C-alpha positions in Angstrom: -14.8 92.5 165.3 -17.1 89.7 164.4 -19.5 90.3 167.2 -21.3 93.3 165.6 -20.6 95.4 168.7 -20.1 99.1 168.3 -16.9 100.8 169.2 -18.5 102.1 172.3 -19.6 98.6 173.3 -16.2 97.2 172.5 -14.3 99.7 174.6 -15.3 97.7 177.7 -13.9 94.5 176.3 -10.6 96.1 175.2 -10.5 98.4 178.2 -9.6 101.4 176.0 -11.6 104.5 174.9 -13.9 104.1 171.9 -12.0 106.7 169.9 -8.8 104.6 170.4 -10.6 101.5 169.1 -11.6 103.4 166.0 -7.9 104.2 165.3 -6.6 100.6 165.5 -9.5 98.6 164.1 -8.8 99.9 160.6 -5.1 99.1 160.9 -5.8 95.6 162.2 -8.3 94.9 159.4 -5.9 96.1 156.7 -3.1 93.9 158.1 -5.4 90.9 158.1 -6.4 91.5 154.5 -2.8 92.1 153.4 -1.6 89.0 155.1 -4.4 86.5 154.0 -5.8 88.0 150.8 -4.0 85.7 148.4 -4.6 82.7 150.5 -8.2 83.2 151.5 -10.0 85.7 149.3 -10.6 84.5 145.8 -10.5 86.9 142.9 -13.8 88.4 141.9 -16.4 85.7 141.6 -19.4 85.9 139.2 -22.9 85.1 140.6 -23.0 81.7 138.8 -19.8 80.7 140.5 -21.2 81.7 143.9 -24.3 79.5 143.1 -21.9 76.5 142.5 -20.2 77.1 145.8 -23.6 77.3 147.6 -24.7 74.1 145.9 -21.6 72.3 146.9 -21.9 73.5 150.5 -25.5 72.3 150.5 -24.6 68.9 149.0 -21.8 68.3 151.5 -23.3 69.8 154.7 -27.1 69.8 153.9 -27.2 73.5 154.8 -29.0 75.5 152.0 -28.2 79.1 151.1 -24.8 79.1 152.7 -21.3 79.5 151.1 -19.1 79.0 154.2 -18.9 78.6 157.9 -17.0 79.8 161.0 -15.5 77.8 163.7 -14.1 78.9 167.0 -11.2 77.9 169.2 -10.2 79.0 172.7 -6.6 80.3 172.5 -4.9 80.2 176.0 -3.6 83.6 177.2 -1.9 84.9 180.3 -4.5 86.7 182.3 -4.2 90.5 181.9 -3.6 92.4 185.1 -6.7 93.2 187.1 -9.0 91.4 184.6 -10.7 89.3 187.2 -12.8 86.6 185.5 -13.2 88.6 182.3 -11.1 86.2 180.2 -11.6 83.0 182.3 -13.6 80.5 180.3 -15.6 77.4 181.0 -12.6 75.4 179.8 -10.8 76.2 183.1 -8.2 78.6 181.9 -7.8 82.2 180.6 -8.5 82.4 176.9 -9.7 84.5 174.0 -11.9 83.0 171.2 -10.5 82.9 167.7 -13.1 82.6 165.0 -12.0 81.5 161.5 
């Protein structure tokens, strides 16, 4: 979901039809929001408060105009049947990447 790929492009990664992806993406996103909203998403923030966040991020990480970052981790998985090298990573095992 974070790749920016279209449903049609994603159908090859998930090995399902693009119309099937469109049905479950909304459900998955709603579940993510419901599960993590209180923990991760702050209440509505005013522009001045965002500027404070941006300033703190710049002060700590010397990265201007940013208010957050993503990091990735390879999550080991059992290779799906007939997936070949699709999920085989440079780390030497089958994995999917989790961005958070």
